[in-house]
N, C-alpha and C positions, 0 to 999 in steps of 0.2 A: 599479482599474488595468485598461485595456482595450488590448489587441493587435490586430492589424492583421486576425486572424481574426474579431473582436466578440465573443470570449469575456470575460468579465468575471471576475475572480479578485480574493479577497481580498489585501491586502498579506501576510495571515499564513496559514499552512499548520499544520497539526497534523501532526508527523511520528508512525511508528507501528512504530519499530524496537525499542521495546519491547513490542509485541505478540508473544506465544506464546512467547518465553522458552526457543526449542531451541539446544541447543549451549552451551558453556562460553562463548564469546563474548558470545552475547545474554543469554544468562541473568543473565551480570552487568551486563547493563545495565538489565533487567527484565522482569518475567514475568505480563504483563498479559494476562487471558483475559476472555474473550467477555462476563462479567457486568460487570465493571469497564470494558472498553472500551466498551460500549454507554453507561454513565454519561460516559464522557468524551468519546465523539462528541456526547452530547446537550447537555453543556455547552459545546460547540464551537458547534455550530448555534444555541443558544440567545445565544451571543454574537457571532452573525453570521459563524464560521469555518467554512465549508460546503469547504475545500480539504484532502483529507489524503493524505498522500505515505508512499508505502510503495516496499519492492524484493522482487524474488522471492528474494533470497538471504539476508533478514531472516529467522532463524530455522526457514531452508530452505522458505521458502514460507510457514510458518505463520502470519507476520504478515497476510499477505492474507487467510488463512483466518481468521482473528479478525476483521479490520477487516470482511471480506464479511458475518460474520455479524451484527457491531454495527452494520451498516448496513441489513441486510436489509429492515426495516420503515421504511426512510426514501424518498420518492420520488426514483427516480433524477436527475430534471432539477433536485434541489435539492442536489446533491453535484458536487464536481469531485474525481476521484480521477487522483494520477499513481502510477507505478511506475517504477522501472528495472530493466535487464537485461543490463548489461554484463558484470558479475562471473560468474565461474564457476558454474553451477548444473548440475551433473549431472557424468555421465563423457563422454568422448569429446572429437573436436576441434574440434565444431561447438557446444560448449554452453558458449561465452564469448564474449564479445566485440562486438562492432556489425555483423557481419555480417546479412544478411539473414536468412538461415533459422534464425539463434537469435534475433534481435528476434522473428519470426513466430511462432516455437515457444512463446516466452517470453510473448508476448501472448494466445495459446492458454490457455498455464497459468494466466496472472495471471487471465483472465475465469474458468477454471474455479474457482480459488481463491476 
């Protein structure tokens, strides 16, 4: 599928909410750590799925960390990554929602993770 930007994305993406397993809610979903995440990412890549979805609030950022380590040996131009940042992530009035300050702060945090 191609959109106006010219970016071609597969019809399917792989969600990583089970990566990290931090906190009661996400631990109940799964507890995928780096070694298993690497295997899953490689299975996806072999099948032509190079689009991975995560969020800052999945396992309090741990999902992004595990995904980052799982893809560290794959050329960045072979991957499409998406993340989300609207939900509360930290304390304070600017740590939730879709305000410019929150989105920019979470982009920076996601890139580090």
